[in-house]
N, C-alpha and C positions, 0 to 999 in steps of 0.2 A: 487329703487335700493339701496341696502345696500353695504357699503364700510367699510373695516377695514383698519385702519392706525396704524402703529407702532409709538413709541415715536419719536417726531419731524419730522415725515413724513408729507409732504405737498401735498395738493390736490388743483389744480387750476380749477375753474369753470367759464366757459364763459357763461354769462347770456344772450347773444344775442338771444338765442333760446327759451325763455319762462320764465314763472313765476313759482317759486318753493320755497320750504322751506328746509333748512338744519336742520335736527333734530338729536340731540345727543342721541344715544342709550346706550352708555357705555363709561366710561372714561371722559375726558375733551377735548374740542375743542376750539381753538382760531380762530375767524373768522374776516376777514378784507374785506370790500367792497369798491370799488372805489366810490368816491363821497359821502362817509359817514365818517364824522370826528370821529365817534365812532367805537370802536372795541368791539367784543362780546366774552365773555367766556361762553361757553355752558356746562352744566352738563346734565346728563341723564334726558330725558323728556323735555328739553328746546329746542327751535328752533328759527331760524331767517329766515324771508322771504327775498328772493332775487328777484329783479325786472329784467325785460328784459334788461335794460341798464347796469346792474352791471357786473363787473368782480370781482370774489371773490376768496380769498385764505383761505383755512382751514388748520390749523396745529394741529396735535395731541399733547396733553400734556400727555405723557404716552401712553400706548396702548389705542386705542379708536375705537369705531364703530359708524358710522353715517348712516342716511338714507336720501335720497333726495326724497321729496314727492311733489306732485302738491300743489301749494298754492291756496287759494281761488280765486285769480286774474287769475289763469290759465284758468278758465272757460271762460274768455273773449277772450282767444287766443287759440282755440282748434287746435290740429294737430301740435303743435310745437315740435321740437326734442330737446333732451338733448345733451349737449356737456361737457364731463368731461375729464380731463387729469391729471395723476399723475405727479407732478412736480419733486418730489424726496425727499430725506431725508437729514438731515444735520448731 
């Protein structure tokens, strides 16, 4: 699934439904995950894997485009659904 975000627009991802990776296709993304003291700044071609227990917030720094792809761990949990919601922009 590809998603386009405008500058400072925020996407919330509920990880309860599976394992996946957030991949930056264009622009820059700021990614925060629950339970992870680190934050991630992604540039095109970079990605971060999200675990089933994570709740993740992705914010666009400038206009950006991202893709959510199955992570290698997803093979262990077939048939899970994705849950995405656009939180809003600041």
